[in-house]
Each structure stands twice: as structure tokens, then as C-alpha cells.
C-alpha positions in Angstrom: 0.0 0.0 0.0 1.1 3.5 -0.8 1.2 5.7 2.2 0.5 9.4 1.8 3.4 11.5 3.0 2.7 12.8 6.5 2.5 16.6 7.1 3.9 16.5 10.6 7.6 16.5 9.8 7.1 19.3 7.3 5.2 21.4 9.9 7.9 20.7 12.4 10.5 21.9 10.0 8.5 25.1 9.3 8.2 25.8 13.0 12.0 25.4 13.4 12.6 27.7 10.5 10.3 30.3 11.8 11.7 30.5 15.3 15.1 31.9 14.2 13.4 34.3 12.0 11.3 35.7 14.9 14.3 35.8 17.1 16.3 37.6 14.4 13.5 40.0 13.9 13.4 40.8 17.7 17.2 41.2 17.8 16.9 43.5 14.8 14.4 45.7 16.5 16.4 45.9 19.7 19.8 46.2 18.2 19.9 49.9 19.4 19.8 48.8 23.1 23.5 47.8 23.2 24.9 51.1 21.8 22.3 53.1 23.8 23.4 51.4 27.0 27.1 52.0 26.1 26.4 55.7 25.5 24.4 55.8 28.8 27.4 54.6 30.7 29.6 57.2 29.2 27.1 59.9 30.0 27.0 58.9 33.6 30.8 58.9 33.7 31.3 62.2 32.0 28.4 64.0 33.6 28.5 62.2 36.9 29.5 65.3 39.0 26.7 67.3 37.3 24.1 64.6 38.0 25.3 64.2 41.6 25.0 68.0 42.1 21.5 68.0 40.7 20.3 65.3 43.1 21.8 67.1 46.1 20.0 70.2 44.9 16.7 68.3 44.8 17.2 67.2 48.4 18.2 70.7 49.7 16.1 73.1 47.6 12.4 72.9 48.0 11.8 74.6 44.6 13.4 71.6 42.9 11.9 68.9 45.0 10.0 67.7 42.0 13.2 66.9 40.3 13.4 63.4 41.9 10.1 62.4 40.2 10.9 63.8 36.7 13.1 60.9 35.5 10.7 58.4 37.1 7.7 59.8 35.3 9.6 60.1 32.0 10.8 56.5 32.3 7.3 55.3 33.0 6.0 57.1 29.9 8.8 55.5 27.8 7.8 52.1 29.1 4.2 52.8 28.1 5.4 53.4 24.6 7.5 50.2 24.4 5.2 48.7 21.8 5.7 51.6 19.4 9.4 51.4 20.0 9.4 47.7 19.2 7.5 48.4 16.0 9.9 51.1 14.9 13.2 50.2 13.2 16.2 52.0 14.6 17.8 54.2 12.0 20.8 56.0 13.5 21.1 59.6 12.3 24.2 61.7 12.0 22.5 64.8 13.4 22.6 63.2 16.9 26.4 63.5 16.9 26.0 67.3 16.4 23.9 67.5 19.6 26.4 65.3 21.4 29.3 67.5 20.4 27.3 70.6 21.5 26.5 69.0 24.8 30.2 68.3 25.5 31.1 71.9 24.5 28.5 73.2 27.0 30.0 70.8 29.6 33.5 72.2 29.0 32.3 75.9 29.0 30.3 75.3 32.1 33.2 73.6 33.9 35.7 76.3 33.1 33.3 79.1 33.8 31.7 77.5 36.9 28.3 77.9 35.3 26.1 75.0 36.3 23.3 76.0 33.9 25.5 75.3 30.9 26.6 72.0 32.3 23.0 70.9 32.9 22.0 72.1 29.5 24.9 70.1 28.1 23.6 67.0 29.9 20.2 67.3 28.2 21.6 68.0 24.8 23.9 64.9 25.1 20.9 62.7 26.1 18.9 64.0 23.1 21.9 63.5 20.8 22.5 59.9 22.0 18.9 59.0 21.3 19.1 60.4 17.8 22.5 59.0 17.1 21.7 55.5 18.4 18.0 55.1 17.5 17.2 57.7 14.8 14.7 60.6 14.4 11.6 58.3 14.3 12.4 57.0 17.8 13.1 60.5 19.0 9.7 61.6 17.8 8.1 58.8 19.8 10.0 59.8 22.9 9.8 63.5 22.4 7.4 64.2 25.3 9.2 62.3 28.0 12.5 63.7 26.8 11.3 67.2 26.9 9.8 66.5 30.3 13.4 66.2 31.5 13.7 70.0 31.2 12.0 70.1 34.6 15.2 68.5 36.0 17.1 71.7 35.2 17.0 74.6 37.6 16.3 78.0 36.1 19.5 80.0 35.6 20.1 82.4 38.5 20.0 85.5 36.4 16.6 84.5 35.0 15.5 83.2 38.5 16.0 86.7 40.0 14.0 88.4 37.2 11.1 86.1 37.9 11.0 86.0 41.7 11.0 89.7 42.4 7.8 90.5 40.5 6.2 87.5 42.2 7.3 88.8 45.6 5.6 92.2 44.8 2.4 90.4 43.6 2.2 88.4 46.7 2.8 91.5 48.9 0.2 93.5 47.1 -2.3 90.7 47.3 -1.7 90.2 51.1 -1.9 94.0 51.7 -5.3 94.2 50.0 -6.6 91.1 51.7 -5.5 92.1 55.2 -6.9 95.6 54.7 -10.2 94.1 53.6 -10.3 92.0 56.8 -9.7 95.0 58.9 -6.1 94.2 59.8 -3.9 97.4 59.6 -0.9 96.9 57.3 1.6 99.1 55.7 3.5 97.8 52.6 6.9 99.0 51.5 7.9 97.1 48.5 7.9 93.4 49.5 7.8 94.2 53.3 4.5 94.2 55.1 4.5 96.1 58.4 1.9 94.8 60.8 1.1 95.8 64.4 2.9 92.7 65.7 5.9 92.5 63.4 7.3 93.0 59.9 6.8 90.3 57.3 9.5 90.2 54.6 8.3 88.4 51.5 11.6 86.9 50.5 12.5 84.8 47.4 11.5 81.7 49.2 8.0 83.1 49.6 7.7 84.4 46.1 5.7 81.4 45.0 8.3 80.1 42.5 8.5 76.8 44.3 4.8 76.1 44.0 4.8 77.5 40.4 7.5 75.0 39.2 6.1 72.0 41.0 2.5 72.8 40.1 3.5 73.4 36.4 5.2 69.9 36.3 2.2 68.3 38.0 -0.2 70.1 35.6 1.7 68.9 32.6 1.9 65.3 33.8 -1.7 65.2 35.0 -3.0 66.5 31.6 -1.0 63.9 29.8 -2.3 61.0 31.8 -5.9 62.0 32.4 -6.9 64.2 29.4 -6.9 63.5 25.7 -8.0 66.8 24.4 -5.0 69.0 23.6 -6.7 72.3 24.3 -7.7 71.2 27.8 -4.1 70.0 28.4 -2.7 73.4 27.3 -5.3 75.2 29.4 -4.4 73.2 32.5 -0.7 73.9 32.1 -1.3 77.7 31.6 -3.7 77.8 34.5 -1.0 76.7 36.9 0.6 80.2 36.7 -2.4 82.2 38.0 -3.3 79.4 40.5 0.2 79.3 41.9 0.3 83.1 42.2 -3.1 83.3 43.9 -2.2 80.4 46.2 1.0 82.1 47.3 -0.8 85.4 47.9 -3.2 83.5 50.1 -0.3 82.0 52.0 1.2 85.4 52.7 -2.2 86.6 53.8 -2.7 83.7 56.2 0.8 84.2 57.6 -0.2 87.8 58.3 -3.4 86.8 60.1 -1.7 84.1 62.1 1.1 86.5 63.1 -1.5 88.7 64.7 -2.6 85.8 66.8 0.9 84.6 67.7 4.2 85.7 66.0 5.6 82.1 66.3 3.0 81.0 63.7 4.8 83.1 61.0 7.9 80.9 61.0 9.2 77.5 61.6 7.1 74.4 61.5 3.8 76.3 61.3 5.0 78.2 58.2 6.2 75.1 56.5 2.9 73.2 57.1 1.0 76.2 55.9 2.9 76.1 52.6 2.1 72.4 52.1 -1.6 73.0 52.9 -1.8 75.9 50.4 0.0 73.8 47.8 -2.6 71.0 48.2 -5.4 73.7 47.9 -3.8 74.8 44.6 -3.7 71.2 43.4 -7.3 70.7 44.2 -8.1 73.9 42.4 -6.4 72.5 39.3 -8.5 69.3 39.5 -11.7 71.3 39.9 -10.7 73.4 36.8 -10.2 70.2 34.9 -13.7 69.0 35.7 -15.1 72.4 34.7 -13.3 72.2 31.4 -14.6 68.7 30.8 -18.2 69.9 31.3 -17.6 72.9 29.0 -16.3 70.6 26.3 -19.3 68.3 26.6 -21.7 71.3 26.5 -20.0 72.6 23.3 -20.1 69.1 21.8 -23.8 68.9 22.5 -24.5 72.3 21.0 -22.6 71.4 17.8 -24.5 68.1 17.6 -27.8 69.8 18.0 -26.9 72.5 15.4 -25.8 69.9 12.9 -29.1 68.1 13.2 
């Protein structure tokens, strides 16, 4: 009897031939990991002192406390986009090396000139350049948002910082003067100094609101990314962090003035620190409420358009 050829060996052969192909495909998609890791090691070696200084600053400066969370959030967003990265073929681009060279130039200039802003800017440029040089422009576009989010790791240069904080100090002082006068508390303002019956309150840089402004801006940007899909609402939330932070800081100075009339010890130390945290949480809640209002406005506009089209 003639036996028909069995299909099992052939199928088995196909499965064996397909496995190396799938493995090769995966290795092809992830071939950028090795050079990216190699470049990452060199970045840590060359920019190690800069990175260490930044982390010490995060621990010591309240205005940069959010810096610890920036790389964690950026890393999580990159992990979320891992499927898009797997589906995108790495195409190293020469323009990345231009950014790397510029980053090293900034590092050298900052080192010789003792300008930390240049060194930190050089770190970011080098990271961006490594991504483009090792992975290509398509991968950079996929990672653009988490990479740009790393800008929040960099402290504002001191000469710009001073130009921002002084107007904020004046705004907070004026707001507190108006509020205290409305509440019947006598106050005399001279610049950023509030003279009360009990003591003088000096609205210094630390009380300018720049800390809450930077932290709230970062939270507003991240919150909008994770919990909102409409771009105009995202932009509105980020822009709204500026007036919310300014208003919250004015409230903080006002409350400090009120408490100082009760007990001068309430205007400093632990009470003052706790007051700052409470006011920041109030500002965060205000941002969440604004989001809900914008959602309802968007729904109302959508309903009106749907009704008009009918």
C-alpha cells in the first residue's frame, strides 16, 4: 500500500525555520539597546558630578523637590510606549552627533566658567543626541514628550530666576496687603515688606511662589498627559498653573499675616512650612476642579454642535 506523506515533519520543519526568523526580527528591532546602554554609561561617567550636584539640589532646595520624580515619570511614559518602540526600526542619524558635540562643548564651557546651567543644558543635549545617534529621528519623535519633560530637572539659571522671583514677591505682597486691609487688619506695605502691628513680614524669594509654580507646572503637565486626551484642555491646565500658583501664594502670605497677629511664632518654623504644604494642596485641588469644569464645558460645546448639525 502506498502511504501518503505525513505533514507532521514538514510542519515541524517550518516551526523550526520560523523561530530563528522571529528571534532575528526581535534582535533586529532591539539592536539599538546595546549602543544606547554604552552611551548611557559614558554619559554617567562624564556628567557624573553634574548629576550628583543636581540630586543634592533636589534634596536641599524645595523649589526643585519635584526633580526626583521627573526621570521616574519620564521612564514610565517611555515604558508605556514600548510597543511603538518595538515596531519602529532603529535608523541612527548623524545629526545626533552634532547634539552630542554641542553637549560636550557646553559641559566644558560650564566647567571652566563654573556655570552650572551650561553643564546641565549640556547633559540634556547629550541625552537627546544619543537617542538620535543610536536610534534615529523616528524613535526621538516617539520619545519627544518624556525627553522634553526632562527639562524640569534643570534649575532655572540664576539671572533669570532673579528676574522672575522679584515680580512674584511684589504680587504676593500686594495681594496680602489688599486682603489684610479688607479683613480690617492694619498693614503698611513698602515694596515686599509688610509692616503689621505685631511684626514686619518680609516676603523673600522663598515666599515668592516660584517653588509652587514650578512644582504645580510639572504636575499640571503630567496630569494633563495621563488624564486628558483633548489637547486644548491640556494646554489650558498647564497655563492655568501660573495664576493658580500666584493666587495660592498670595493666600499663603495673607494667612501668615493673620496668624502672626494671633501669635508671632505662627509666622515661622514648622507652622509656616505646614502652611505652605496645605496651600499647595489647595492649589492642586483647584487645578483638579478646573479640569472638571473644562470637561463639562467641552461636553456642552459638543452637544450644541451636535444639535446644530441636526
